N, C-alpha and C positions, 0 to 999 in steps of 0.2 A: 374132683380135680384137687392137685396138691398145689398149695400156695406158700409162698415166702413172703410175708408182709414186711417191707423195709421198714427199720427203726423209726423213719421219719413220720410214719403213718401211726395211727393209735393201734397200740397192741391189742386191744379189746376186739378189733376186727377179726382177729384169728379166732377166738372164741366164738364169735357169732357165726362165722363160716362154718366151724366144727358143728354148731348147733344146725346148720343147714345141711349137714352130710358131707362137708368137704373135709380134706385133711388140710391143715393149715398150721404155720407155726411163724414164729418171730426169731431174729437173731438172738435175743435174751433167752428165749426158751431153748435155743440150740447152745447155749451157754457163753455167748458173746454178744454184748450190745453194740459193739463198734467194730464190725468185721470189715476189712478191707473189700473194696467192690469185687475184685478177681477172686477172692476167697467165697464171697456170697455167690458169685456166679458158679463156681466149681461145686459148692454144697448144693445148689438149686439143681445144676445138670445132674449130679450124681443121683439124686433123689427124685428126678421128675417133676420138679417144682417149677411154677410160674412165679418170678420175681414181681411183685407189686410195688411200685415205686413212683415217687415225684422226680427223681433224679434222671430227667432224660439226657442231660449232657454226658454223664458219666457211663450209662448203659446203652446208648444209642447205637453202637457198634457191636453189641452183643450178638452172637450166632450159637453159643453153646447151649441156650435154653431159652425158653419163650419169657418175655420181659413184657409187662403191662404198665404203660404210663398213666397214671391218674394225677389230678390237681386237687388238693384238699379245698381250694376255693369253689369248687364246683358245688358243694354241699354245705349247708349251715354248720357252724361249728358245733353246737349243742347235739345235732344228730348225725355227725359225721360217721362214727364207727357203724352205726345200723344202716345208714344209706350206702356206705361203701361196700358193707357185707352184701347187701342186697343187689347192688350194680355187678359186683364180682361173680354172685350167683348166677346172674342173668347172662353175664359174659361167658361163664363156663359152660351154660347151657347152649349158647350159640355157636361157642368154639370149643367142642369136646377134644379136639386134637390139635391145639394151637402149634404153629411152626415155631421152630427155634431161632427166633428174631424179635425184634422190638414191636409192639403194637400198642395203639392209643386206644382207650376205652371210648368207643362211640357215643356221641351224643344220645342216640336212641336208647342206650342201656343205662344211662346215667339214672 
């Protein structure tokens, strides 16, 4: 699966996803660390990426690409990148073709 990890989440999550066989990037790796939400959506949609973000308020109405909402507080700070990457890999396996709308990471995949 192709992921775009939002800037509010640990960027090392992208590296860990790549190690698990996924295509993952961050806004910084795309050349800008502070992209406007609409630009982020356009980039994700154009490249078939799932946006992973905590920002439910700004992405709740997105229909151009899949958006996966997560909360950093679901995992201990020290293990956040590893546990988030593992959860995203499980979600990708369970949702190989997610619809172009917002999703919440279910409890069972955390």
